[in-house]
C-alpha positions as CSV (number, residue, x, y, z in Angstrom):
1,X,89.1,-39.0,93.7
2,X,89.6,-42.6,94.8
3,X,91.6,-44.6,92.6
4,X,91.4,-48.7,92.7
5,X,94.3,-50.6,91.3
6,X,92.7,-53.9,90.9
7,X,95.5,-56.1,90.5
8,X,95.9,-59.7,91.2
9,X,97.8,-61.0,94.1
10,X,101.2,-61.8,93.6
11,X,103.2,-64.9,94.7
12,X,106.1,-67.1,93.8
13,X,106.1,-70.2,91.2
14,X,106.4,-73.7,92.8
15,X,106.6,-76.7,91.0
16,X,104.6,-79.8,92.7
17,X,105.0,-83.6,92.3
18,X,101.3,-85.1,93.1
19,X,100.2,-88.5,93.7
20,X,96.6,-89.9,93.0
21,X,94.9,-93.1,92.7
22,X,93.6,-94.2,89.3
23,X,90.3,-95.7,88.5
24,X,92.1,-99.3,89.0
25,X,93.5,-98.4,92.3
26,X,97.0,-97.9,91.1
27,X,99.1,-94.9,92.4
28,X,99.9,-92.4,89.7
29,X,102.0,-89.2,89.6
30,X,101.0,-85.7,88.2
31,X,103.4,-82.7,88.1
32,X,101.7,-79.2,88.4
33,X,103.0,-75.7,88.6
34,X,101.3,-73.3,90.8
35,X,101.7,-70.1,92.2
36,X,101.6,-69.5,96.2
37,X,101.6,-66.5,98.4
38,X,104.0,-68.3,100.9
39,X,105.6,-71.9,101.0
40,X,103.4,-72.8,103.6
41,X,100.3,-72.5,101.2
42,X,102.1,-74.3,98.5
43,X,101.1,-77.8,99.4
44,X,97.4,-77.0,99.5
45,X,97.2,-75.1,96.3
46,X,99.1,-77.8,94.4
47,X,96.8,-80.2,95.6
48,X,93.9,-78.4,94.2
49,X,95.4,-77.6,91.0
50,X,96.4,-81.4,90.8
51,X,93.0,-82.4,91.4
52,X,91.5,-80.3,88.7
53,X,93.8,-82.4,86.3
54,X,93.9,-85.9,87.9
55,X,91.3,-88.7,86.8
56,X,91.4,-89.8,90.8
57,X,91.6,-88.6,94.3
58,X,94.8,-86.5,94.8
59,X,96.6,-88.1,97.9
60,X,99.5,-85.7,98.3
61,X,101.8,-83.2,96.8
62,X,105.7,-82.2,97.3
63,X,106.6,-78.7,96.2
64,X,109.5,-76.4,95.8
65,X,110.0,-73.1,94.8
66,X,111.2,-72.6,91.1
67,X,114.1,-70.6,91.4
68,X,115.0,-67.5,89.2
69,X,111.4,-67.0,88.4
70,X,109.7,-63.8,88.9
71,X,106.3,-63.2,90.6
72,X,103.1,-64.7,89.4
73,X,99.5,-64.4,89.9
74,X,98.2,-66.4,92.9
75,X,96.3,-69.5,92.1
76,X,97.7,-69.9,88.7
77,X,97.5,-73.5,87.9
78,X,98.8,-75.7,85.1
79,X,99.8,-79.1,84.5
80,X,103.3,-80.0,83.5
81,X,104.8,-82.7,81.5
82,X,106.9,-85.1,83.2
83,X,110.5,-85.4,82.3
84,X,111.8,-88.6,81.0
């Protein structure tokens, strides 16, 4: 008998600070939290996540691993509020 464990791929959480251009051609920032399989893939996944929340084209992201957090489901994506 074959057994199939259908579990989502696991990765590590990253906090990304992304920039995008507004409708008025102004630069703006958006913070997102994503889950990536490797540090090399975090920026690309961060850009994709930010694009789903940004009202304009995302021009770039800078991501860093969130310490002391366990594994997460790859491609998890959420916007996070900016700290004052």
